[in-house]
N, CA, C and O atoms as CSV, one atom per row, in Angstrom:
chain,resi,resn,atom,element,x,y,z
A,1,UNK,N,N,17.722,62.886,-13.519
A,1,UNK,CA,C,18.840,62.827,-12.612
A,1,UNK,C,C,18.414,63.277,-11.217
A,1,UNK,O,O,18.798,62.659,-10.224
A,2,UNK,N,N,17.636,64.334,-11.135
A,2,UNK,CA,C,17.187,64.847,-9.846
A,2,UNK,C,C,16.336,63.805,-9.127
A,2,UNK,O,O,16.451,63.636,-7.913
A,3,UNK,N,N,15.491,63.114,-9.866
A,3,UNK,CA,C,14.640,62.090,-9.257
A,3,UNK,C,C,15.504,60.962,-8.704
A,3,UNK,O,O,15.233,60.453,-7.616
A,4,UNK,N,N,16.540,60.567,-9.441
A,4,UNK,CA,C,17.434,59.511,-8.973
A,4,UNK,C,C,18.186,59.950,-7.719
A,4,UNK,O,O,18.299,59.183,-6.762
A,5,UNK,N,N,18.699,61.179,-7.718
A,5,UNK,CA,C,19.424,61.697,-6.554
A,5,UNK,C,C,18.505,61.747,-5.332
A,5,UNK,O,O,18.914,61.377,-4.232
A,6,UNK,N,N,17.283,62.195,-5.520
A,6,UNK,CA,C,16.330,62.238,-4.405
A,6,UNK,C,C,16.028,60.829,-3.892
A,6,UNK,O,O,15.928,60.617,-2.684
A,7,UNK,N,N,15.885,59.885,-4.789
A,7,UNK,CA,C,15.642,58.498,-4.387
A,7,UNK,C,C,16.820,57.908,-3.640
A,7,UNK,O,O,16.636,57.189,-2.659
A,8,UNK,N,N,18.025,58.203,-4.092
A,8,UNK,CA,C,19.220,57.720,-3.408
A,8,UNK,C,C,19.324,58.353,-2.021
A,8,UNK,O,O,19.696,57.685,-1.057
A,9,UNK,N,N,18.996,59.638,-1.923
A,9,UNK,CA,C,19.027,60.313,-0.626
A,9,UNK,C,C,18.019,59.677,0.330
A,9,UNK,O,O,18.300,59.527,1.519
A,10,UNK,N,N,16.862,59.310,-0.180
A,10,UNK,CA,C,15.837,58.679,0.660
A,10,UNK,C,C,16.226,57.247,1.028
A,10,UNK,O,O,15.995,56.803,2.153
A,11,UNK,N,N,16.819,56.528,0.072
A,11,UNK,CA,C,17.191,55.135,0.318
A,11,UNK,C,C,18.474,55.037,1.130
A,11,UNK,O,O,18.669,54.078,1.876
A,12,UNK,N,N,19.341,56.021,0.987
A,12,UNK,CA,C,20.612,55.988,1.695
A,12,UNK,C,C,21.628,55.047,1.077
A,12,UNK,O,O,22.647,54.743,1.698
A,13,UNK,N,N,21.366,54.581,-0.142
A,13,UNK,CA,C,22.251,53.615,-0.795
A,13,UNK,C,C,22.280,53.896,-2.288
A,13,UNK,O,O,21.244,53.844,-2.951
A,14,UNK,N,N,23.457,54.193,-2.819
A,14,UNK,CA,C,23.562,54.478,-4.256
A,14,UNK,C,C,23.352,53.239,-5.107
A,14,UNK,O,O,23.094,53.354,-6.305
A,15,UNK,N,N,23.455,52.059,-4.515
A,15,UNK,CA,C,23.270,50.826,-5.276
A,15,UNK,C,C,21.836,50.303,-5.211
A,15,UNK,O,O,21.558,49.217,-5.719
A,16,UNK,N,N,20.924,51.052,-4.596
A,16,UNK,CA,C,19.523,50.625,-4.536
A,16,UNK,C,C,18.902,50.690,-5.928
A,16,UNK,O,O,19.165,51.619,-6.691
A,17,UNK,N,N,18.085,49.706,-6.246
A,17,UNK,CA,C,17.479,49.613,-7.579
A,17,UNK,C,C,16.299,50.563,-7.739
A,17,UNK,O,O,16.107,51.122,-8.819
A,18,UNK,N,N,15.510,50.756,-6.697
A,18,UNK,CA,C,14.255,51.492,-6.863
A,18,UNK,C,C,14.440,52.948,-7.276
A,18,UNK,O,O,13.587,53.439,-8.016
A,19,UNK,N,N,15.483,53.691,-6.866
A,19,UNK,CA,C,15.623,55.054,-7.399
A,19,UNK,C,C,15.818,55.065,-8.919
A,19,UNK,O,O,15.308,55.948,-9.609
A,20,UNK,N,N,16.551,54.088,-9.430
A,20,UNK,CA,C,16.734,53.993,-10.878
A,20,UNK,C,C,15.409,53.664,-11.561
A,20,UNK,O,O,15.092,54.234,-12.605
A,21,UNK,N,N,14.640,52.755,-10.982
A,21,UNK,CA,C,13.335,52.394,-11.554
A,21,UNK,C,C,12.392,53.590,-11.559
A,21,UNK,O,O,11.655,53.792,-12.523
A,22,UNK,N,N,12.408,54.379,-10.499
A,22,UNK,CA,C,11.562,55.581,-10.442
A,22,UNK,C,C,11.979,56.577,-11.517
A,22,UNK,O,O,11.122,57.188,-12.156
A,23,UNK,N,N,13.275,56.750,-11.723
A,23,UNK,CA,C,13.762,57.675,-12.755
A,23,UNK,C,C,13.330,57.219,-14.148
A,23,UNK,O,O,12.937,58.043,-14.974
A,24,UNK,N,N,13.399,55.931,-14.411
A,24,UNK,CA,C,12.986,55.394,-15.717
A,24,UNK,C,C,11.486,55.585,-15.923
A,24,UNK,O,O,11.056,56.017,-16.993
A,25,UNK,N,N,10.697,55.268,-14.914
A,25,UNK,CA,C,9.242,55.426,-15.021
A,25,UNK,C,C,8.875,56.899,-15.214
A,25,UNK,O,O,8.006,57.220,-16.024
A,26,UNK,N,N,9.535,57.794,-14.473
A,26,UNK,CA,C,9.252,59.225,-14.615
A,26,UNK,C,C,9.567,59.708,-16.027
A,26,UNK,O,O,8.822,60.512,-16.587
A,27,UNK,N,N,10.654,59.229,-16.602
A,27,UNK,CA,C,10.995,59.629,-17.971
A,27,UNK,C,C,9.986,59.085,-18.970
A,27,UNK,O,O,9.608,59.787,-19.908
A,28,UNK,N,N,9.550,57.856,-18.785
A,28,UNK,CA,C,8.560,57.294,-19.708
A,28,UNK,C,C,7.224,58.026,-19.607
A,28,UNK,O,O,6.559,58.243,-20.620
A,29,UNK,N,N,6.831,58.405,-18.405
A,29,UNK,CA,C,5.609,59.204,-18.229
A,29,UNK,C,C,5.770,60.555,-18.921
A,29,UNK,O,O,4.839,61.043,-19.562
A,30,UNK,N,N,6.932,61.149,-18.794
A,30,UNK,CA,C,7.208,62.414,-19.475
A,30,UNK,C,C,7.059,62.267,-20.990
A,30,UNK,O,O,6.514,63.150,-21.653
A,31,UNK,N,N,7.537,61.165,-21.525
A,31,UNK,CA,C,7.429,60.950,-22.966
A,31,UNK,C,C,5.981,60.739,-23.400
A,31,UNK,O,O,5.596,61.163,-24.490
A,32,UNK,N,N,5.178,60.093,-22.563
A,32,UNK,CA,C,3.751,59.934,-22.869
A,32,UNK,C,C,3.077,61.308,-22.895
A,32,UNK,O,O,2.265,61.584,-23.778
A,33,UNK,N,N,3.411,62.163,-21.935
A,33,UNK,CA,C,2.854,63.523,-21.931
A,33,UNK,C,C,3.299,64.306,-23.168
A,33,UNK,O,O,2.511,65.059,-23.741
A,34,UNK,N,N,4.557,64.131,-23.581
A,34,UNK,CA,C,5.023,64.765,-24.821
A,34,UNK,C,C,4.211,64.272,-26.007
A,34,UNK,O,O,3.843,65.054,-26.883
A,35,UNK,N,N,3.931,62.972,-26.034
A,35,UNK,CA,C,3.135,62.380,-27.124
A,35,UNK,C,C,1.729,62.966,-27.147
A,35,UNK,O,O,1.200,63.283,-28.212
A,36,UNK,N,N,1.124,63.110,-25.967
A,36,UNK,CA,C,-0.226,63.675,-25.902
A,36,UNK,C,C,-0.236,65.145,-26.317
A,36,UNK,O,O,-1.197,65.619,-26.922
A,37,UNK,N,N,0.834,65.857,-25.988
A,37,UNK,CA,C,0.914,67.278,-26.321
A,37,UNK,C,C,1.117,67.486,-27.820
A,37,UNK,O,O,0.498,68.371,-28.410
A,38,UNK,N,N,1.982,66.676,-28.442
A,38,UNK,CA,C,2.292,66.875,-29.859
A,38,UNK,C,C,1.333,66.145,-30.793
A,38,UNK,O,O,1.210,66.514,-31.960
A,39,UNK,N,N,0.649,65.110,-30.292
A,39,UNK,CA,C,-0.313,64.388,-31.125
A,39,UNK,C,C,0.269,63.203,-31.867
A,39,UNK,O,O,-0.478,62.429,-32.465
A,40,UNK,N,N,1.580,63.040,-31.845
A,40,UNK,CA,C,2.212,61.883,-32.483
A,40,UNK,C,C,3.582,61.660,-31.858
A,40,UNK,O,O,4.140,62.537,-31.197
A,41,UNK,N,N,4.106,60.457,-32.087
A,41,UNK,CA,C,5.446,60.172,-31.579
A,41,UNK,C,C,6.468,60.814,-32.492
A,41,UNK,O,O,6.372,60.718,-33.715
A,42,UNK,N,N,7.420,61.450,-31.908
A,42,UNK,CA,C,8.591,61.939,-32.643
A,42,UNK,C,C,9.741,61.061,-32.184
A,42,UNK,O,O,10.395,61.356,-31.184
A,43,UNK,N,N,9.988,59.977,-32.920
A,43,UNK,CA,C,10.899,58.949,-32.448
A,43,UNK,C,C,12.303,59.470,-32.192
A,43,UNK,O,O,12.922,59.097,-31.196
A,44,UNK,N,N,12.808,60.306,-33.049
A,44,UNK,CA,C,14.163,60.824,-32.860
A,44,UNK,C,C,14.238,61.634,-31.563
A,44,UNK,O,O,15.180,61.470,-30.788
A,45,UNK,N,N,13.274,62.490,-31.326
A,45,UNK,CA,C,13.228,63.310,-30.119
A,45,UNK,C,C,13.005,62.446,-28.881
A,45,UNK,O,O,13.630,62.665,-27.844
A,46,UNK,N,N,12.109,61.462,-28.995
A,46,UNK,CA,C,11.806,60.589,-27.865
A,46,UNK,C,C,13.028,59.790,-27.444
A,46,UNK,O,O,13.346,59.725,-26.257
A,47,UNK,N,N,13.712,59.186,-28.397
A,47,UNK,CA,C,14.904,58.397,-28.086
A,47,UNK,C,C,15.992,59.275,-27.489
A,47,UNK,O,O,16.650,58.881,-26.527
A,48,UNK,N,N,16.182,60.451,-28.046
A,48,UNK,CA,C,17.185,61.371,-27.531
A,48,UNK,C,C,16.846,61.798,-26.097
A,48,UNK,O,O,17.739,61.858,-25.251
A,49,UNK,N,N,15.596,62.091,-25.814
A,49,UNK,CA,C,15.179,62.470,-24.460
A,49,UNK,C,C,15.410,61.340,-23.461
A,49,UNK,O,O,15.910,61.570,-22.360
A,50,UNK,N,N,15.046,60.122,-23.850
A,50,UNK,CA,C,15.206,58.978,-22.946
A,50,UNK,C,C,16.687,58.737,-22.655
A,50,UNK,O,O,17.067,58.543,-21.500
A,51,UNK,N,N,17.511,58.748,-23.678
A,51,UNK,CA,C,18.945,58.528,-23.477
A,51,UNK,C,C,19.538,59.625,-22.605
A,51,UNK,O,O,20.290,59.336,-21.673
A,52,UNK,N,N,19.212,60.869,-22.893
A,52,UNK,CA,C,19.760,61.972,-22.112
A,52,UNK,C,C,19.282,61.964,-20.669
A,52,UNK,O,O,20.025,62.376,-19.778
A,53,UNK,N,N,18.072,61.511,-20.417
A,53,UNK,CA,C,17.524,61.513,-19.059
A,53,UNK,C,C,17.987,60.329,-18.225
A,53,UNK,O,O,18.094,60.440,-17.004
A,54,UNK,N,N,18.259,59.210,-18.857
A,54,UNK,CA,C,18.561,57.988,-18.129
A,54,UNK,C,C,20.054,57.658,-18.102
A,54,UNK,O,O,20.487,56.845,-17.286
A,55,UNK,N,N,20.832,58.264,-18.964
A,55,UNK,CA,C,22.254,57.907,-19.082
A,55,UNK,C,C,23.002,58.012,-17.760
A,55,UNK,O,O,23.580,57.022,-17.309
A,56,UNK,N,N,23.010,59.173,-17.129
A,56,UNK,CA,C,23.809,59.344,-15.910
A,56,UNK,C,C,23.285,58.559,-14.724
A,56,UNK,O,O,24.098,58.011,-13.979
A,57,UNK,N,N,21.981,58.466,-14.497
A,57,UNK,CA,C,21.534,57.573,-13.418
A,57,UNK,C,C,21.980,56.126,-13.629
A,57,UNK,O,O,22.345,55.449,-12.668
A,58,UNK,N,N,21.955,55.644,-14.876
A,58,UNK,CA,C,22.389,54.273,-15.150
A,58,UNK,C,C,23.893,54.129,-14.926
A,58,UNK,O,O,24.341,53.138,-14.349
A,59,UNK,N,N,24.669,55.105,-15.375
A,59,UNK,CA,C,26.125,55.059,-15.173
A,59,UNK,C,C,26.455,55.064,-13.682
A,59,UNK,O,O,27.261,54.254,-13.225
A,60,UNK,N,N,25.838,55.969,-12.923
A,60,UNK,CA,C,26.105,56.047,-11.491
A,60,UNK,C,C,25.645,54.791,-10.759
A,60,UNK,O,O,26.319,54.328,-9.840
A,61,UNK,N,N,24.509,54.241,-11.156
A,61,UNK,CA,C,24.017,53.003,-10.571
A,61,UNK,C,C,25.002,51.863,-10.841
A,61,UNK,O,O,25.327,51.085,-9.943
A,62,UNK,N,N,25.470,51.774,-12.080
A,62,UNK,CA,C,26.446,50.733,-12.430
A,62,UNK,C,C,27.741,50.871,-11.642
A,62,UNK,O,O,28.298,49.875,-11.181
A,63,UNK,N,N,28.224,52.102,-11.486
A,63,UNK,CA,C,29.438,52.318,-10.696
A,63,UNK,C,C,29.206,51.963,-9.225
A,63,UNK,O,O,30.097,51.421,-8.570
A,64,UNK,N,N,28.034,52.262,-8.713
A,64,UNK,CA,C,27.731,51.915,-7.324
A,64,UNK,C,C,27.651,50.404,-7.142
A,64,UNK,O,O,28.125,49.872,-6.138
A,65,UNK,N,N,27.058,49.719,-8.101
A,65,UNK,CA,C,26.931,48.263,-8.013
A,65,UNK,C,C,28.277,47.570,-8.091
A,65,UNK,O,O,28.463,46.512,-7.489
A,66,UNK,N,N,29.227,48.154,-8.831
A,66,UNK,CA,C,30.552,47.540,-8.930
A,66,UNK,C,C,31.478,47.957,-7.810
A,66,UNK,O,O,32.598,47.456,-7.702
A,67,UNK,N,N,31.010,48.883,-6.967
A,67,UNK,CA,C,31.789,49.292,-5.810
A,67,UNK,C,C,32.731,50.453,-6.048
A,67,UNK,O,O,33.537,50.781,-5.177
A,68,UNK,N,N,32.646,51.082,-7.209
A,68,UNK,CA,C,33.525,52.208,-7.517
A,68,UNK,C,C,33.145,53.426,-6.691
A,68,UNK,O,O,34.016,54.158,-6.223
A,69,UNK,N,N,31.838,53.648,-6.510
A,69,UNK,CA,C,31.395,54.769,-5.670
A,69,UNK,C,C,30.556,54.256,-4.519
A,69,UNK,O,O,30.088,55.043,-3.697
């Protein structure tokens, strides 16, 4: 969420795509680091982390694209 907010602040537009893309890439990199640290994929934990990290940026992006915010 912080990465998305920083990207929106830099872009000046809540409907810009690249802050959302940066947030998704940052979360996926985080999951790769988790995989390297634990030695195997923990699918339940990985899916939960991705959903929790990406949910609000996606919701806010969708609301911005529809003109609600």
